[in-house]
N, C-alpha and C positions, 0 to 999 in steps of 0.2 A: 535095739536092732544091732546085729553083729556087723562088724566092719568087714568090707570086702577088699580093703587095701592089702597088697601083697607085702610080706615081711621085707624090711629093708635088707639089702645085701651087705654082707660084711665087707670090710676093706679088702680082704683077700679075694672074695668072690667078685667084687666090682672090678678089681684090677685084672683078674683072669678074663672077665667078659670083654673088657676093653681090648686086651691083647688079642683075643680070638677074633673080635670084629675088625680090628686093624689088619690082621693077617688076611682075613677074608676079603676086605676091601682092596688090599694090595694085589691079591691073586686075581680079583675081578678086573682091576685096572690093567694088569699085565695081559689078561686075556683080551681085553678091548683093544689094547695097543697092538696086539698081534693080529687082530682081525681088521682088515681094511674096511673103511666105511663104504656101505653100498654092497659089500660082499656078504655071503652067508657066513655064520660063525665058524663053520668047519672049513671054509675055503683057505687055501694056501696061495701064495703068489702064483704058483704054477697053475692051479685050477682056475684062478681068476683070469690069467692070461689065456687059458684055453676057452673060457667063456667069452672073452673079448674077441678072440679069433672067430668063434662061432657066430657071434653077433655081427661082426664085419662081413662074414660070408653071407649071412641072411640079408644084411643090408645091401650087399652087392647084387644078390639075386633080385631083391625088390627094386633096386636102381635100374637094372636092365629091363624089368617089367615096366617101370616108369618110362624109360626111354622108348620102349616099344609102343606104349599107349600114347605117349606124346607125339611120336612120329606118325602114328595112325591118325591122331587128331589133326595134325598139320595137313596130311593127305586129304582128310575129309573136308577140312576148311576150303582147300583148293577146289575140290569137287563140288562143294555147295556153291561156291562163287561162280564156277563154270555153269552149273545148272541154273542159277538165277539169271545169268546173262543169256543163256539159251532160251529160257522162258520169256524173258523180255523181248528178245528178237522174234520169237514165235508169235507173241501177242501183237507186235508191231506189224508183222506180215499179215496176220489175220485181219487187223484193222484196215490195212490197205486193200485186201481182197474184198472185204465187205463194202468198202467205198466204191470199188470198181463195179461190183455186182449191183449196187444200188443205182449207179448211173445207167447201167444197161437195162435194168428193170424199168426205170423211168422212161427211157427212150422207147422201149418196147410198148409200154402202156400208151404213150402218146401216139405211136404209129399203128398200133393194133387194136384200136378201140372199135373199128367197124369190121364187119364180116368181110373177108378178102374178096368173095365173089361180088358182093354189092359194091365194094370200093372199086373193083375193076370196071363194073358197068358204069359207074358214075365218073370214072376218071376221064379227063380230057386228053390224057396221054397214056394209053394202055401199055405201050412198050416201056415207058418210064416206070410205070407202077410195077410191072413185072420185075424189072431190075431191082426196085426197092424191096419187093417182097422176097426175092432171092437173098438180098443182103440181110433182111430181117431173120430169115431162116438160119443164115450163117451165125448171126448174132445170138439167136436162141440156142444153137448148138454150142457156141462158145460159152454162153452163160451156163449151160448145163455142165460143161466140162469144168468151168471155174467153180461152180457150186460143189462139184465132187471134190475138187482140190481143197476147197475151204473146209469141207467136212473132214477130209484126211488131216489137214493141218490142225483142226480143232482136237481131233483124237490124239494126235501126236503131242500137242501142247498139254493136254490133260495127263498123258503118261509122264511127260517131263516134270510136271508139277508134282505128281505123285512120287516120282523118283527123288525130286529135290526135298520133298517132305520127309521121305525115308532117310535120306542122307543127313538132314538136320537132326532127326531123332537119334541116328547113329552117332552123330557128332556129340550130342549131349551126353550119351552114354559113355563115349570115349573120354570126355572131359571129366566125368565122374570117376572113371577108372584111373585117370591121371592123378586126381586129387587123392584117391584111396591109396595108391602106391606111394605117393609123396608122404602121406601121413605115416605109412608103414616104415619107410626109410628113416624118416625123422625120429620115430619112436625107437627103432633099433639103434641108431647112431647115438641117441641120448643115453640109452642104457649102456652102450659100450663106453662112452665118455665117462659116465659115472663110475664104471668099474675101473677104467684106467686111472681116474683121479683118486681111486681108493688105494692104489699102489704107492709105495714109497718112491721118492725121486729116483733112487738107484734102480728099483725094479722097472719103473717106467722107461728109463734110459735103456735098460737091458732089453725090454720088449721092443722098443723102436729099432734097436741094433740088430736083433736076431729074428724078429718076426718074419715068417715065410722063408727068409733066405737061410737062416741058420748058419750064416757065415760071419766070421769075425772081421774079415777084410774082403772087400770086393775088388777083384782084378779089373783092369781096364778092358774096354771093348775089344773084341777080336779083330783081326785084320783080314779075314776071309771076305772075298768080294761078293756083292749082291748079284742076283741073276739077271737084272735088267736095270736100265736107266731110271725107270720110275720107282723101282725098289730102292735104289741108291738115294734118290731124292727124298722118298718117304722116310728112310732111315736117318738121313741128315736132319730132317725136320723133327723126328722123334728125339734125337740126341740134343737138339737145340732146346728142347723142353725140359731137360734135366733140371731138377730143383724147383720146378713150378708146382704149386699145391694140387692135391687131390680135391676136387670139388664135385660132389655127386650131381649128375645130370648135366655136366658141362662138357663142351667139346672145343674148348680153347677160345682164344690163344693164351689167356692168362691162367686158366685152370682146367683140369680134365678129370673125368672118370676114366675107367680103363678103356672102354670102347670109344669114348670121346677122343682119347689120345690117338688111337690108331686111325680113326676116321679123319681127324684133322691132319695127321701126318701124311696120309695118302692124298688128301685134298691138295696139299702143297705140291704134290707131284702130278696134279691134274687128274687124279683118279677118284671117282665117287664111290664110297663104300656105304653100305647100310649103317644105321645108327647103332644097332645092338650087337653084342658079341655073338649071340646065337645066329644072327643073319650073316655076320662077317665071316664066320667059319665056312660058309658055303659060297663066298664071293669069288672064289678062285679054285685052283686045282689042289687037292689035298695030297700031301707027300708024307712019307714016314719021318718020324723025328730024327732018325739017323741021317736023313738027307737034308735037314733044315739048312737054309741059306739065309744070310742077312736080308732083312726086309720081309721074311715070311711071318705070318701071323700065327701065334701059338695060343690056342684056346685051352682053358683048364676046367677040370671037373666034368662029369658026365653031361651036365646041363649047359656047359660052355658059358658059365656065368662070369668068368673072368678071362681077359685076353691081354696079350702083350705082343711085342715085336722082337723077333730074334735078331741079335746083333753079331752073332758069331762067338766063338770061344766059350760055348756052353752057357751063354747069358741071354737074357731078354731085357728090353727097356719097357717099363710099364708104369702106370699110375696105381700104386698098391692098394691104398685104403685111406680113409680120412685121417689126416694128421701126418701122413707119410708122403713126401714129395715124389715126383716122377724120378725114377732111379733105375739102376741096373740091379738085377737079381739073377741067381742061377735058374736056368730053364726048368730044372727039376724041383723048384720050390713047392709045387703042388702037383697033383696028378694031371698029366697032359692028356687031353681028349683028342686033339687034332692039330695038325700043322697045315696051314693054307698058303699057297703061293699065289700072289696076285698078278 
């Protein structure tokens, strides 16, 4: 049988092959070193940062959807509890009415077992009997009225039970929506963190420094006055939160998401705001950006998925995104959709 072994390489050929393979390995290693882990091979630090920005934006949108669903679930829980209490009170009232009707029915049976004309003939006290008969007529009329009331109460109770059941079903759906939005947020944030971790330490530091603001140095807050005492109190609260972490779904006091910060800040001023940025944009009177005053709420993007508080001097205070603490940034860091005066 013929041999299938390949002819041995000459010393020159073997040396050449080793040199070529070494050069290829070095090239591949350099390419791998230039490509961040978790990023596509063609990604540059700039495109990776852009992807992180997009993921943070999507996570913010999902966070506001989570906040809205969670707020709805809280409202439904309160409604369900009220409905249960109302049903319990209605059942207690019906039980009382049934007891009263039973007593009246027993008294009527005991007094009305004989035909009224025969009872009158046999009575040793006809006048007294007639008075009793009139009273029995009144009792009968009262019994009929209370029976009607009982029937109405029973219908009302049935409606309340149906409504309570509907609210319970709606609450379960809302809980499912909350869980779905939570998973969406966690997934997007995990992807963003993976991409950020793929950047070099220098690029990560650069991203933290310039993301959204694009400013090398942040000037101090402006000195223009708020439009009201409550706006001043809310602004003071927001400034006191500088440096606290972004925590999605949180509304203070140790951590915040964007709408959580503005809601908490105005709560310190005694003003209740809705939970989501989309609802907060309609919580007051909208004014042009050129007329913004300290304490005004500034909503961003067409869907108002991000919100901050104007502090004057062309700046807002806000909770930017996971990993970035509450801070000052230029009001024009993103497209402004509305300015709302509370």
